N, C-alpha and C positions, 0 to 999 in steps of 0.2 A: 640657240640654246640660253636659256637665263642664267643669270650667275650665282652662284653660292653664297646667300649672304651669313651663312654661319659656317664656323668651322671649329672643329673641336681637335686638340692635339692628343696623339695616342704613344704612349711608351710601349715598343716592341721590346717584350721582355724576351729573356733567354728562353723561358718555359714555353714560348708561343712558337718556338722554331721546333721543324721535325727533322728527321735522322738526315736530309740532304741540306741542312743549314739553313734554309730560308723559313718564312712564316708559314705556317701549315695553314692550307687552304679553309677550314673551318673557321680560322681565326678572325677572317675577314669579315663575317656575320657578328662576330663577337663585338668588333671594333665598330662594324656600324651601328649595333646597338649601343653602345655606351656614347657614341655621337647622336643617336637618336633621342636619348633618354635627355644628355645635355641641352640638347636644342628644345625640347619641351619646357625645360627648367628657364632656358635663358628668354623663352616668351611667357614665363609666367604660370604655364599649364600645367606644372606640377613642381612640387618642391620636396625637401628630405623629409619635411615633417609628416607626408600623406604614405599612406598605406600604396602599396604598387596596386591593390585591387582597386584602389582608387581613382587610377589612371584609365582605365575603362578601354583599354585598346588592347588587341590581339594579332600577330602577325600571320595574315591570311596567305602570304605568297611572298618568296625573296629569291632572288636573281643575283648572282655575281658574275662579274666578266673580268678575266684576270689579265692585266696587261704587261707585267714585270715581276719577277721575284722579289720579297720584300726582305730584307736583311736585318737582323738582330744591329742596332744603334741608329738605325736611321730615324731622323726627326720626321716621322709621319703625324698626318692631320687627315681628318675627315670633313669635307663638305657634305652638308646635310641642306637639303631642300624639299618642300613640299610642292608637286608637279600638279597635282591634281585633288581636287575637294570633290568627290561624291556625294551622296545622300548620307550613306552609313560608313562610306570608306575613303580614304585618301592614299593615294601614291607619295612616297617618300623616295627621293634619289640620293645616290650618295658619290663620291669621288674621293679617292684615297690617293694622297698625293704626298711627296715630300716638302720640305718649307720652299725648295727651289721649283715647284710646281710640277717635278715629274710623276706622270701618273702609273700608279701600280694594280689599281681596280676601280671600276664602277660598279654600282648595283640599283638595286630597286626593290622595298617592300611595297605590299599591299596591307595596308594597316586599316583594321574593320574597328568601329566604335562599339562596346559591349559593357553591357551592364552584368556585372559580376553577381550581383545578388540575384536578378531574375533570370542570368542565364541566357540572355536574349542580346541580340544586336538593336543598338539603338541609332538614332540619327545622330551626327555630328555636332556637339552642342553649339549654340549660337556663337558664344563668346571665343569658342575657339576658332569656328568658321571666321568670324570677325578680326580676331588678332591673328590668323595665320595668312588670310586676303591682305590684310596691310602690310605685315613682315614681307611677306614674298613678292608682293606688287601685282598679286592676281588679279584678273578680272572678276568682279563679283558675278556670283551665279544668278541668272534670271529669276 
């Protein structure tokens, strides 16, 4: 399995907890979303000056596999990587760990590139494809 070349720290907040005292399952997708946006920022594919409508991505599918309960005060981080680049979609994988490497959850999202003005899917922009392929050390598509 390829390494995660990008990790984003996550603050586990009191408000993230459920009545059982651990992080609510739905919050894991929010943590993945935070890390996904910061991944795009890190690669220069999105900036704080842009509208979210300019990102041109939609989550088409999301999965989470829970490995251990996550508690308030844990120094958490999410690893993010692109594992597949299709024509109009890509698969992003996540691993939520603490700073010692303990695994709390894994997940994946299928992201579709989208033109919000035309309300239609679009091909992954060549600049995105080049940047992601280089960063992730993926084999270029034929």
